SEKOL-73620 format. One record per residue (C-alpha): y, z, x; residue in three letters; chain. Coordinates in nm, 2 decimals. Example, Ala and Ser with C-alpha at 12.3 -4.5 7.8 and 13.67 -1.06 7.14 Angstrom:
MARTI / -0.45 / 0.78 / 1.23 / ALA / A
MARTI / -0.11 / 0.71 / 1.37 / SER / A
% end
This chain:
MARTI / 5.99 / 12.03 / 6.68 / MET / A
MARTI / 5.81 / 12.36 / 6.69 / ASN / A
MARTI / 5.98 / 12.69 / 6.71 / GLN / A
MARTI / 5.94 / 12.72 / 7.09 / LYS / A
MARTI / 6.11 / 12.39 / 7.17 / GLN / A
MARTI / 6.47 / 12.48 / 7.09 / PRO / A
MARTI / 6.44 / 12.77 / 7.33 / ASN / A
MARTI / 6.29 / 12.53 / 7.59 / LEU / A
MARTI / 6.59 / 12.30 / 7.55 / LEU / A
MARTI / 6.83 / 12.58 / 7.60 / ARG / A
MARTI / 6.65 / 12.70 / 7.91 / GLN / A
MARTI / 6.61 / 12.35 / 8.05 / HIS / A
MARTI / 6.89 / 12.12 / 7.93 / PRO / A
MARTI / 6.82 / 11.75 / 7.93 / ILE / A
MARTI / 6.98 / 11.61 / 8.26 / LEU / A
MARTI / 7.10 / 11.28 / 8.13 / ASN / A
MARTI / 7.12 / 11.25 / 7.75 / PRO / A
MARTI / 7.28 / 10.91 / 7.76 / LYS / A
MARTI / 6.99 / 10.77 / 7.96 / ARG / A
MARTI / 6.74 / 10.92 / 7.73 / ILE / A
MARTI / 6.91 / 10.77 / 7.43 / ASP / A
MARTI / 6.93 / 10.43 / 7.60 / ALA / A
MARTI / 6.56 / 10.45 / 7.68 / LEU / A
MARTI / 6.43 / 10.54 / 7.34 / TYR / A
MARTI / 6.67 / 10.31 / 7.16 / ASN / A
MARTI / 6.48 / 10.03 / 7.34 / GLN / A
MARTI / 6.14 / 10.17 / 7.25 / THR / A
MARTI / 6.23 / 10.22 / 6.89 / GLY / A
MARTI / 6.18 / 10.60 / 6.94 / ASP / A
MARTI / 5.82 / 10.55 / 7.03 / GLU / A
MARTI / 5.66 / 10.78 / 7.29 / PHE / A
MARTI / 5.59 / 10.63 / 7.63 / LEU / A
MARTI / 5.36 / 10.88 / 7.80 / TRP / A
MARTI / 5.03 / 10.80 / 7.66 / SER / A
MARTI / 4.71 / 10.91 / 7.85 / PRO / A
MARTI / 4.68 / 10.57 / 8.01 / GLU / A
MARTI / 5.00 / 10.64 / 8.20 / TRP / A
MARTI / 4.88 / 10.98 / 8.34 / GLU / A
MARTI / 4.82 / 10.83 / 8.69 / PRO / A
MARTI / 5.17 / 10.70 / 8.69 / PHE / A
MARTI / 5.31 / 11.05 / 8.59 / ARG / A
MARTI / 5.09 / 11.22 / 8.85 / LYS / A
MARTI / 5.21 / 10.99 / 9.13 / ALA / A
MARTI / 5.57 / 11.07 / 9.02 / PHE / A
MARTI / 5.50 / 11.44 / 9.04 / LEU / A
MARTI / 5.35 / 11.40 / 9.38 / GLN / A
MARTI / 5.66 / 11.22 / 9.50 / THR / A
MARTI / 5.88 / 11.49 / 9.34 / LEU / A
MARTI / 5.68 / 11.75 / 9.54 / GLU / A
MARTI / 5.83 / 11.60 / 9.86 / ARG / A
MARTI / 6.17 / 11.52 / 9.72 / ALA / A
MARTI / 6.33 / 11.67 / 10.03 / ASP / A
MARTI / 6.20 / 11.37 / 10.23 / ASP / A
MARTI / 6.44 / 11.17 / 10.02 / PHE / A
MARTI / 6.72 / 11.42 / 10.07 / GLY / A
MARTI / 6.69 / 11.54 / 9.72 / LEU / A
MARTI / 6.59 / 11.87 / 9.56 / ASP / A
MARTI / 6.28 / 11.87 / 9.34 / ARG / A
MARTI / 6.42 / 12.16 / 9.14 / ASN / A
MARTI / 6.69 / 11.93 / 9.01 / ASN / A
MARTI / 6.43 / 11.73 / 8.82 / TYR / A
MARTI / 6.25 / 11.98 / 8.60 / HIS / A
MARTI / 5.97 / 12.00 / 8.86 / TYR / A
MARTI / 5.84 / 12.35 / 8.78 / THR / A
MARTI / 5.85 / 12.28 / 8.41 / LEU / A
MARTI / 5.68 / 11.94 / 8.44 / LEU / A
MARTI / 5.39 / 12.11 / 8.63 / LYS / A
MARTI / 5.33 / 12.35 / 8.34 / THR / A
MARTI / 5.38 / 12.12 / 8.04 / LEU / A
MARTI / 5.08 / 11.99 / 7.86 / SER / A
MARTI / 5.02 / 11.74 / 7.58 / ARG / A
MARTI / 4.99 / 12.03 / 7.34 / LYS / A
MARTI / 5.37 / 12.02 / 7.34 / ASN / A
MARTI / 5.40 / 11.64 / 7.30 / PRO / A
MARTI / 5.78 / 11.61 / 7.24 / LEU / A
MARTI / 5.87 / 11.83 / 7.54 / ALA / A
MARTI / 5.61 / 11.65 / 7.76 / TYR / A
MARTI / 5.77 / 11.32 / 7.66 / GLU / A
MARTI / 6.14 / 11.40 / 7.69 / LEU / A
MARTI / 6.13 / 11.60 / 8.01 / TYR / A
MARTI / 5.90 / 11.35 / 8.19 / THR / A
MARTI / 6.13 / 11.07 / 8.10 / SER / A
MARTI / 6.45 / 11.26 / 8.18 / ASP / A
MARTI / 6.32 / 11.37 / 8.52 / ALA / A
MARTI / 6.19 / 11.02 / 8.61 / LEU / A
MARTI / 6.51 / 10.83 / 8.50 / LEU / A
MARTI / 6.74 / 11.08 / 8.68 / THR / A
MARTI / 6.53 / 11.07 / 9.00 / PHE / A
MARTI / 6.52 / 10.69 / 8.99 / MET / A
MARTI / 6.90 / 10.68 / 8.96 / GLU / A
MARTI / 6.96 / 10.93 / 9.24 / HIS / A
MARTI / 6.71 / 10.77 / 9.49 / VAL / A
MARTI / 6.84 / 10.43 / 9.41 / GLY / A
MARTI / 7.22 / 10.47 / 9.38 / TYR / A
MARTI / 7.30 / 10.82 / 9.52 / GLY / A
MARTI / 7.44 / 11.14 / 9.37 / THR / A
MARTI / 7.79 / 11.28 / 9.35 / ASP / A
MARTI / 7.97 / 10.94 / 9.38 / ARG / A
MARTI / 8.33 / 11.02 / 9.45 / PRO / A
MARTI / 8.61 / 10.92 / 9.22 / ASN / A
MARTI / 8.75 / 10.66 / 9.46 / TRP / A
MARTI / 8.42 / 10.46 / 9.44 / LEU / A
MARTI / 8.55 / 10.22 / 9.18 / THR / A
MARTI / 8.70 / 9.87 / 9.17 / ILE / A
MARTI / 8.89 / 9.89 / 8.84 / ASN / A
MARTI / 8.81 / 10.02 / 8.49 / PRO / A
MARTI / 8.75 / 9.67 / 8.35 / ASP / A
MARTI / 8.51 / 9.56 / 8.62 / CYS / A
MARTI / 8.33 / 9.86 / 8.78 / ASP / A
MARTI / 7.98 / 9.79 / 8.90 / PRO / A
MARTI / 7.94 / 10.14 / 9.02 / VAL / A
MARTI / 8.05 / 10.30 / 8.70 / GLY / A
MARTI / 7.82 / 10.09 / 8.48 / GLN / A
MARTI / 7.47 / 10.19 / 8.38 / GLU / A
MARTI / 7.23 / 10.08 / 8.65 / PHE / A
MARTI / 6.96 / 9.97 / 8.41 / GLY / A
MARTI / 6.69 / 10.21 / 8.53 / VAL / A
MARTI / 6.57 / 10.24 / 8.17 / GLU / A
MARTI / 6.53 / 9.87 / 8.13 / THR / A
MARTI / 6.36 / 9.85 / 8.47 / TYR / A
MARTI / 6.12 / 10.13 / 8.38 / LEU / A
MARTI / 6.02 / 9.96 / 8.06 / LEU / A
MARTI / 5.97 / 9.63 / 8.25 / SER / A
MARTI / 5.75 / 9.82 / 8.50 / ALA / A
MARTI / 5.54 / 9.96 / 8.21 / PHE / A
MARTI / 5.51 / 9.61 / 8.06 / ALA / A
MARTI / 5.39 / 9.47 / 8.39 / ASN / A
MARTI / 5.17 / 9.76 / 8.47 / CYS / A
MARTI / 5.35 / 9.86 / 8.79 / TYR / A
MARTI / 5.23 / 10.17 / 8.97 / THR / A
MARTI / 5.48 / 10.44 / 9.05 / PHE / A
MARTI / 5.50 / 10.35 / 9.42 / PRO / A
MARTI / 5.59 / 9.99 / 9.32 / GLN / A
MARTI / 5.87 / 10.13 / 9.09 / VAL / A
MARTI / 5.99 / 10.35 / 9.37 / LEU / A
MARTI / 6.00 / 10.06 / 9.62 / GLU / A
MARTI / 6.19 / 9.85 / 9.36 / GLY / A
MARTI / 6.45 / 10.13 / 9.31 / THR / A
MARTI / 6.50 / 10.27 / 9.66 / GLU / A
MARTI / 6.73 / 10.09 / 9.91 / PRO / A
MARTI / 6.55 / 9.86 / 10.15 / GLN / A
MARTI / 6.82 / 9.81 / 10.42 / THR / A
MARTI / 6.72 / 9.89 / 10.77 / GLN / A
MARTI / 6.98 / 10.16 / 10.82 / VAL / A
MARTI / 6.86 / 10.35 / 10.51 / TYR / A
MARTI / 6.49 / 10.32 / 10.59 / GLN / A
MARTI / 6.55 / 10.42 / 10.95 / THR / A
MARTI / 6.74 / 10.73 / 10.85 / LEU / A
MARTI / 6.49 / 10.83 / 10.58 / ARG / A
MARTI / 6.21 / 10.80 / 10.83 / SER / A
MARTI / 6.41 / 11.03 / 11.06 / GLU / A
MARTI / 6.46 / 11.28 / 10.78 / LEU / A
MARTI / 6.08 / 11.28 / 10.72 / VAL / A
MARTI / 6.04 / 11.35 / 11.09 / ARG / A
MARTI / 6.29 / 11.63 / 11.09 / VAL / A
MARTI / 6.14 / 11.79 / 10.78 / ASN / A
MARTI / 5.80 / 11.78 / 10.95 / SER / A
MARTI / 5.92 / 12.01 / 11.23 / ILE / A
MARTI / 6.10 / 12.26 / 11.00 / ALA / A
MARTI / 5.83 / 12.52 / 11.06 / GLY / A
MARTI / 5.81 / 12.48 / 11.43 / LYS / A
MARTI / 6.06 / 12.75 / 11.52 / THR / A
MARTI / 5.98 / 12.72 / 11.89 / GLU / A
MARTI / 6.15 / 12.38 / 11.88 / LEU / A
MARTI / 6.45 / 12.47 / 11.66 / THR / A
MARTI / 6.56 / 12.82 / 11.76 / THR / A
MARTI / 6.71 / 12.97 / 12.07 / GLY / A
MARTI / 7.03 / 12.88 / 12.25 / LEU / A
MARTI / 6.96 / 12.62 / 12.52 / VAL / A
MARTI / 7.11 / 12.75 / 12.85 / PRO / A
MARTI / 7.30 / 12.55 / 13.11 / PHE / A
MARTI / 7.09 / 12.44 / 13.41 / SER / A
MARTI / 7.11 / 12.17 / 13.68 / ASP / A
MARTI / 6.73 / 12.14 / 13.67 / ALA / A
MARTI / 6.62 / 11.99 / 13.34 / LEU / A
MARTI / 6.24 / 11.98 / 13.34 / ALA / A
MARTI / 6.21 / 12.35 / 13.40 / ASP / A
MARTI / 6.46 / 12.43 / 13.11 / ASN / A
MARTI / 6.19 / 12.50 / 12.85 / THR / A
MARTI / 6.44 / 12.55 / 12.56 / LEU / A
MARTI / 6.61 / 12.22 / 12.65 / LEU / A
MARTI / 6.28 / 12.03 / 12.64 / ILE / A
MARTI / 6.18 / 12.19 / 12.31 / HIS / A
MARTI / 6.52 / 12.10 / 12.16 / ARG / A
MARTI / 6.49 / 11.74 / 12.29 / LEU / A
MARTI / 6.16 / 11.73 / 12.11 / LYS / A
MARTI / 6.33 / 11.85 / 11.79 / ALA / A
MARTI / 6.59 / 11.58 / 11.83 / TRP / A
MARTI / 6.31 / 11.32 / 11.85 / GLY / A
MARTI / 6.38 / 11.19 / 12.21 / VAL / A
MARTI / 6.08 / 11.36 / 12.36 / VAL / A
MARTI / 5.73 / 11.32 / 12.21 / PRO / A
MARTI / 5.60 / 11.64 / 12.05 / LEU / A
MARTI / 5.28 / 11.64 / 12.26 / LYS / A
MARTI / 5.46 / 11.57 / 12.59 / ALA / A
MARTI / 5.39 / 11.83 / 12.86 / ALA / A
MARTI / 5.49 / 11.88 / 13.22 / ASN / A
MARTI / 5.78 / 11.63 / 13.23 / LEU / A
MARTI / 5.91 / 11.53 / 13.56 / SER / A
MARTI / 6.27 / 11.58 / 13.64 / GLU / A
MARTI / 6.33 / 11.21 / 13.61 / GLU / A
MARTI / 6.15 / 11.19 / 13.27 / GLN / A
MARTI / 6.37 / 11.48 / 13.15 / ALA / A
MARTI / 6.68 / 11.31 / 13.27 / ARG / A
MARTI / 6.59 / 10.99 / 13.10 / GLN / A
MARTI / 6.52 / 11.18 / 12.77 / ALA / A
MARTI / 6.86 / 11.35 / 12.80 / LEU / A
MARTI / 7.03 / 11.01 / 12.85 / LYS / A
MARTI / 6.86 / 10.89 / 12.52 / VAL / A
MARTI / 6.99 / 11.20 / 12.35 / PHE / A
MARTI / 7.34 / 11.14 / 12.49 / GLN / A
MARTI / 7.34 / 10.78 / 12.36 / GLN / A
MARTI / 7.22 / 10.91 / 12.02 / LYS / A
MARTI / 7.51 / 11.16 / 11.99 / VAL / A
MARTI / 7.78 / 10.95 / 12.15 / GLY / A
MARTI / 7.82 / 11.12 / 12.49 / GLU / A
MARTI / 7.84 / 10.94 / 12.83 / PRO / A
MARTI / 7.48 / 10.86 / 12.93 / THR / A
MARTI / 7.49 / 11.02 / 13.27 / ASP / A
MARTI / 7.18 / 11.24 / 13.23 / GLY / A
MARTI / 7.38 / 11.55 / 13.31 / ARG / A
MARTI / 7.38 / 11.86 / 13.10 / LEU / A
MARTI / 7.76 / 11.87 / 13.06 / THR / A
MARTI / 7.95 / 12.12 / 12.84 / VAL / A
MARTI / 7.99 / 11.85 / 12.57 / ALA / A
MARTI / 7.62 / 11.74 / 12.59 / THR / A
MARTI / 7.50 / 12.11 / 12.58 / LEU / A
MARTI / 7.71 / 12.18 / 12.27 / ALA / A
MARTI / 7.55 / 11.88 / 12.09 / LYS / A
MARTI / 7.20 / 11.98 / 12.21 / VAL / A
MARTI / 7.26 / 12.32 / 12.05 / ASN / A
MARTI / 7.38 / 12.18 / 11.72 / LYS / A
MARTI / 7.14 / 12.34 / 11.47 / PRO / A
MARTI / 6.87 / 12.11 / 11.36 / ILE / A
MARTI / 6.93 / 12.23 / 11.00 / ALA / A
MARTI / 7.28 / 12.09 / 11.03 / GLN / A
MARTI / 7.14 / 11.76 / 11.15 / TYR / A
MARTI / 6.91 / 11.76 / 10.85 / ARG / A
MARTI / 7.21 / 11.81 / 10.62 / LYS / A
MARTI / 7.39 / 11.52 / 10.79 / MET / A
MARTI / 7.09 / 11.30 / 10.73 / LEU / A
MARTI / 7.07 / 11.40 / 10.37 / THR / A
MARTI / 7.44 / 11.33 / 10.32 / SER / A
MARTI / 7.42 / 11.00 / 10.51 / SER / A
MARTI / 7.12 / 10.88 / 10.30 / LEU / A
MARTI / 7.31 / 10.95 / 9.98 / ASN / A
MARTI / 7.62 / 10.76 / 10.08 / SER / A
MARTI / 7.42 / 10.46 / 10.21 / TRP / A
MARTI / 7.27 / 10.44 / 9.86 / ARG / A
MARTI / 7.62 / 10.37 / 9.73 / TRP / A
MARTI / 7.58 / 10.02 / 9.88 / LEU / A
MARTI / 7.28 / 9.98 / 9.66 / ASN / A
MARTI / 7.48 / 10.08 / 9.36 / ALA / A
MARTI / 7.73 / 9.79 / 9.42 / ILE / A
MARTI / 7.44 / 9.56 / 9.35 / ASN / A
MARTI / 7.57 / 9.24 / 9.50 / GLU / A
MARTI / 7.40 / 9.00 / 9.74 / TYR / A
MARTI / 7.70 / 8.99 / 9.98 / LYS / A
MARTI / 7.88 / 9.32 / 10.06 / THR / A
MARTI / 8.11 / 9.43 / 10.34 / LEU / A
MARTI / 8.09 / 9.78 / 10.48 / VAL / A
MARTI / 8.31 / 9.96 / 10.72 / ILE / A
MARTI / 8.19 / 10.29 / 10.85 / ASN / A
MARTI / 8.50 / 10.48 / 10.96 / LEU / A
MARTI / 8.36 / 10.71 / 11.23 / PRO / A
MARTI / 8.17 / 10.41 / 11.39 / ALA / A
MARTI / 8.48 / 10.19 / 11.36 / ALA / A
MARTI / 8.25 / 9.90 / 11.28 / GLU / A
MARTI / 8.22 / 9.64 / 11.01 / LEU / A
MARTI / 7.89 / 9.51 / 10.87 / TYR / A
MARTI / 7.83 / 9.21 / 10.64 / GLY / A
MARTI / 7.52 / 9.26 / 10.43 / PHE / A
MARTI / 7.32 / 8.98 / 10.27 / GLU / A
MARTI / 7.08 / 9.16 / 10.05 / GLY / A
MARTI / 6.91 / 9.41 / 10.28 / CYS / A
MARTI / 7.00 / 9.22 / 10.60 / THR / A
MARTI / 7.30 / 9.27 / 10.82 / VAL / A
MARTI / 7.42 / 8.91 / 10.86 / ALA / A
MARTI / 7.72 / 8.99 / 11.08 / LEU / A
MARTI / 7.87 / 9.29 / 11.26 / SER / A
MARTI / 8.19 / 9.35 / 11.46 / MET / A
MARTI / 8.41 / 9.63 / 11.58 / ARG / A
MARTI / 8.74 / 9.73 / 11.41 / THR / A
MARTI / 9.06 / 9.90 / 11.50 / LEU / A
MARTI / 9.14 / 10.16 / 11.24 / LEU / A
MARTI / 9.42 / 10.41 / 11.16 / GLY / A
MARTI / 9.51 / 10.69 / 11.39 / LYS / A
MARTI / 9.40 / 11.05 / 11.30 / PRO / A
MARTI / 9.76 / 11.11 / 11.17 / GLU / A
MARTI / 9.76 / 10.79 / 10.97 / THR / A
MARTI / 9.39 / 10.75 / 10.87 / PRO / A
MARTI / 9.23 / 10.45 / 10.71 / THR / A
MARTI / 9.12 / 10.59 / 10.38 / PRO / A
MARTI / 8.78 / 10.55 / 10.20 / GLN / A
MARTI / 8.78 / 10.30 / 9.92 / PHE / A
MARTI / 8.59 / 10.03 / 9.74 / LEU / A
MARTI / 8.77 / 9.70 / 9.68 / ALA / A
MARTI / 8.70 / 9.34 / 9.61 / GLN / A
MARTI / 8.82 / 9.07 / 9.85 / LEU / A
MARTI / 8.92 / 8.77 / 9.64 / THR / A
MARTI / 9.09 / 8.55 / 9.90 / SER / A
MARTI / 9.15 / 8.46 / 10.27 / VAL / A
MARTI / 9.51 / 8.39 / 10.37 / ALA / A
MARTI / 9.58 / 8.17 / 10.67 / PHE / A
MARTI / 9.93 / 8.27 / 10.78 / SER / A
MARTI / 10.17 / 8.04 / 10.97 / PRO / A
MARTI / 10.33 / 8.35 / 11.13 / ASN / A
MARTI / 10.23 / 8.48 / 11.46 / SER / A
MARTI / 10.07 / 8.82 / 11.47 / GLY / A
MARTI / 9.73 / 8.98 / 11.49 / HIS / A
MARTI / 9.42 / 8.76 / 11.48 / SER / A
MARTI / 9.27 / 8.91 / 11.17 / GLY / A
MARTI / 9.39 / 9.19 / 10.94 / PHE / A
MARTI / 9.31 / 9.37 / 10.62 / LEU / A
MARTI / 9.66 / 9.47 / 10.49 / PRO / A
MARTI / 9.78 / 9.82 / 10.47 / TYR / A
MARTI / 9.79 / 9.82 / 10.09 / ASN / A
MARTI / 9.49 / 10.01 / 9.97 / ILE / A
MARTI / 9.27 / 9.87 / 9.84 / PRO / A
MARTI / 9.32 / 9.52 / 9.99 / PRO / A
MARTI / 9.23 / 9.21 / 9.80 / SER / A
MARTI / 9.25 / 8.95 / 10.09 / GLU / A
MARTI / 9.17 / 8.90 / 10.45 / LEU / A
MARTI / 9.47 / 8.76 / 10.65 / THR / A
MARTI / 9.43 / 8.54 / 10.95 / LEU / A
MARTI / 9.74 / 8.47 / 11.15 / PHE / A
MARTI / 9.83 / 8.15 / 11.33 / ALA / A
MARTI / 9.83 / 8.30 / 11.68 / GLN / A
MARTI / 9.58 / 8.54 / 11.84 / ASP / A
MARTI / 9.80 / 8.80 / 11.99 / LEU / A
MARTI / 9.56 / 9.09 / 11.96 / SER / A
MARTI / 9.41 / 9.21 / 12.28 / LEU / A
MARTI / 9.03 / 9.18 / 12.27 / GLN / A
MARTI / 9.01 / 9.45 / 12.53 / ALA / A
MARTI / 9.12 / 9.70 / 12.26 / GLY / A
MARTI / 8.80 / 9.63 / 12.07 / PHE / A
MARTI / 8.59 / 9.71 / 12.37 / ARG / A
MARTI / 8.74 / 10.06 / 12.41 / GLN / A
MARTI / 8.56 / 10.37 / 12.27 / ASP / A
MARTI / 8.88 / 10.49 / 12.10 / ASN / A
MARTI / 8.96 / 10.24 / 11.84 / ARG / A
MARTI / 9.17 / 10.46 / 11.61 / PHE / A
MARTI / 9.53 / 10.34 / 11.68 / ARG / A
MARTI / 9.67 / 10.17 / 11.38 / ASN / A
MARTI / 9.89 / 10.29 / 11.10 / LEU / A
MARTI / 9.61 / 10.29 / 10.84 / GLY / A
MARTI / 9.51 / 9.92 / 10.82 / GLY / A
MARTI / 9.20 / 9.75 / 10.95 / VAL / A
MARTI / 9.20 / 9.50 / 11.24 / GLN / A
MARTI / 8.90 / 9.28 / 11.28 / ILE / A
MARTI / 8.73 / 9.18 / 11.61 / GLU / A
MARTI / 8.59 / 8.85 / 11.49 / LYS / A
MARTI / 8.82 / 8.73 / 11.21 / PRO / A
MARTI / 8.71 / 8.36 / 11.22 / VAL / A
MARTI / 8.35 / 8.45 / 11.18 / ALA / A
MARTI / 8.43 / 8.69 / 10.90 / LEU / A
MARTI / 8.64 / 8.43 / 10.72 / ALA / A
MARTI / 8.36 / 8.17 / 10.76 / ALA / A
MARTI / 8.11 / 8.42 / 10.61 / TRP / A
MARTI / 8.34 / 8.51 / 10.32 / LEU / A
MARTI / 8.42 / 8.14 / 10.23 / LEU / A
MARTI / 8.09 / 8.00 / 10.34 / GLU / A
MARTI / 8.27 / 7.71 / 10.50 / ASP / A
MARTI / 8.29 / 7.73 / 10.88 / LYS / A
MARTI / 8.44 / 7.38 / 10.92 / ASP / A
MARTI / 8.74 / 7.44 / 10.69 / GLU / A
MARTI / 8.81 / 7.78 / 10.85 / VAL / A
MARTI / 8.81 / 7.62 / 11.20 / ASN / A
MARTI / 9.04 / 7.35 / 11.08 / HIS / A
MARTI / 9.28 / 7.59 / 10.92 / LEU / A
MARTI / 9.28 / 7.81 / 11.23 / ILE / A
MARTI / 9.33 / 7.51 / 11.47 / GLN / A
MARTI / 9.59 / 7.33 / 11.26 / SER / A
MARTI / 9.79 / 7.60 / 11.07 / PRO / A
MARTI / 10.12 / 7.53 / 10.89 / PRO / A
MARTI / 10.39 / 7.50 / 11.15 / SER / A
MARTI / 10.71 / 7.52 / 10.95 / GLN / A
MARTI / 10.90 / 7.84 / 10.99 / THR / A
MARTI / 10.88 / 8.04 / 10.68 / GLY / A
MARTI / 10.61 / 7.83 / 10.52 / SER / A
MARTI / 10.37 / 8.00 / 10.29 / LYS / A
MARTI / 10.02 / 8.10 / 10.39 / PRO / A
MARTI / 9.73 / 7.87 / 10.29 / VAL / A
MARTI / 9.51 / 8.07 / 10.04 / ILE / A
MARTI / 9.14 / 8.01 / 9.99 / ARG / A
MARTI / 8.96 / 8.19 / 9.72 / LYS / A
MARTI / 8.64 / 8.38 / 9.79 / ILE / A
MARTI / 8.39 / 8.28 / 9.52 / SER / A
MARTI / 8.24 / 8.50 / 9.41 / PRO / A
MARTI / 8.46 / 8.79 / 9.53 / PRO / A
MARTI / 8.29 / 9.01 / 9.79 / VAL / A
MARTI / 8.30 / 9.39 / 9.76 / SER / A
MARTI / 8.43 / 9.59 / 10.06 / LEU / A
MARTI / 8.30 / 9.95 / 10.09 / LEU / A
MARTI / 8.50 / 10.17 / 10.34 / VAL / A
MARTI / 8.35 / 10.51 / 10.38 / PHE / A
MARTI / 8.29 / 10.80 / 10.61 / THR / A
MARTI / 7.92 / 10.82 / 10.72 / ASN / A
MARTI / 7.83 / 11.06 / 11.00 / PRO / A
MARTI / 7.51 / 10.87 / 11.10 / ILE / A
MARTI / 7.42 / 10.50 / 11.13 / GLY / A
MARTI / 7.22 / 10.27 / 11.35 / ILE / A
MARTI / 7.31 / 10.04 / 11.64 / ASP / A
MARTI / 7.22 / 9.67 / 11.68 / ALA / A
MARTI / 6.89 / 9.78 / 11.84 / GLN / A
MARTI / 6.80 / 10.00 / 11.53 / GLY / A
MARTI / 6.86 / 10.33 / 11.72 / HIS / A
MARTI / 7.01 / 10.62 / 11.53 / ILE / A
MARTI / 7.37 / 10.71 / 11.63 / ARG / A
MARTI / 7.57 / 11.02 / 11.54 / LEU / A
MARTI / 7.95 / 10.98 / 11.52 / TYR / A
MARTI / 8.22 / 11.23 / 11.58 / ASP / A
MARTI / 8.43 / 11.31 / 11.27 / PRO / A
MARTI / 8.76 / 11.15 / 11.37 / VAL / A
MARTI / 8.93 / 11.22 / 11.04 / TYR / A
MARTI / 8.76 / 11.56 / 10.98 / GLN / A
MARTI / 9.08 / 11.76 / 10.93 / GLN / A
MARTI / 9.28 / 11.49 / 10.75 / VAL / A
MARTI / 9.35 / 11.47 / 10.38 / SER / A
MARTI / 9.30 / 11.12 / 10.25 / PHE / A
MARTI / 9.63 / 11.09 / 10.06 / SER / A
MARTI / 9.57 / 10.73 / 9.99 / LEU / A
MARTI / 9.24 / 10.77 / 9.81 / MET / A
MARTI / 9.23 / 10.64 / 9.46 / ARG / A
MARTI / 9.24 / 10.92 / 9.20 / LYS / A
% end
């Protein structure tokens, strides 16, 4: 190491020493970045240039330093390139700033383990992958993630168009002549950028699309509530997209084929099989004063209870380990059709418990049999069926998602002012 390198390390500390050690332990301390891999490195730097399109900051990955380093300083060239690449791969694949509740238990914690990006990188080198191929293999491929990232790219592309993003939209009954309104609807992506001379009906239909996007009644009227959301700063929307992308990456970190996700503001449950949503349903969640907390758990069993009660329930104990199906369906399905589905004491009630149980157990016939012919003796024990392998359940607060048609939806922060006292420390 030459005399300048210790100063360089003090000015630019290695981001992830453990990953660097893991990588070069596998290479036998041999350098990776030979001239033949210069196109790979160049493509990585080009991606890093537009890191904001991933909701990341290029300055967090030695970007300026990497642009100036040359092979005349081989050790720094090697270490900083590898450090930046491995850290970027981890963040784009599995998210940053994972909270302390995002764990199952200390002995079996898929999120706390190393994600193997070092091994994956070496495999990519061995198979002569290009950087775009490595990026595709690392980044989440779920529809919700890809839709939101495309939206972030779009929002970033209008950042310099101040005519679209500045100025307070005034109230007016006539929509088409409200220039600031039309500009803002373009910024929100519900009116094409090149659209001109909209009719009143076209402007009203665009406003309805916006209202649907932000969770307001789709009446095409510029109400006080709609106007407040139209005037939400686009920069704030961008931050929401960035935060949302990051938390949807946590699903990728769990790294299981089947995963359940409940997005609290949406009050909806999704069953993922790989990148595909295999089932979805509404949920009834805790009231604002008794909120359902964020947590990651493993469901290990389904209990078919002989006692009457709700149709399907994830118990109040946090985190739960089983889904309970009761002998009688006393829940009112009308409750799931209402917009306000925050009424419980903290537990989670499921709209389609039989479908969920069949998906978890992969045995629709047995589930139907146990539902139709439950134990009848008073006080008899529930029938327990093990879920094999266990299925992870991620319950989190994500301000943005997509609906069944793939359209982006923004959710109001129901638990915004609530402290999650039940979160695991």
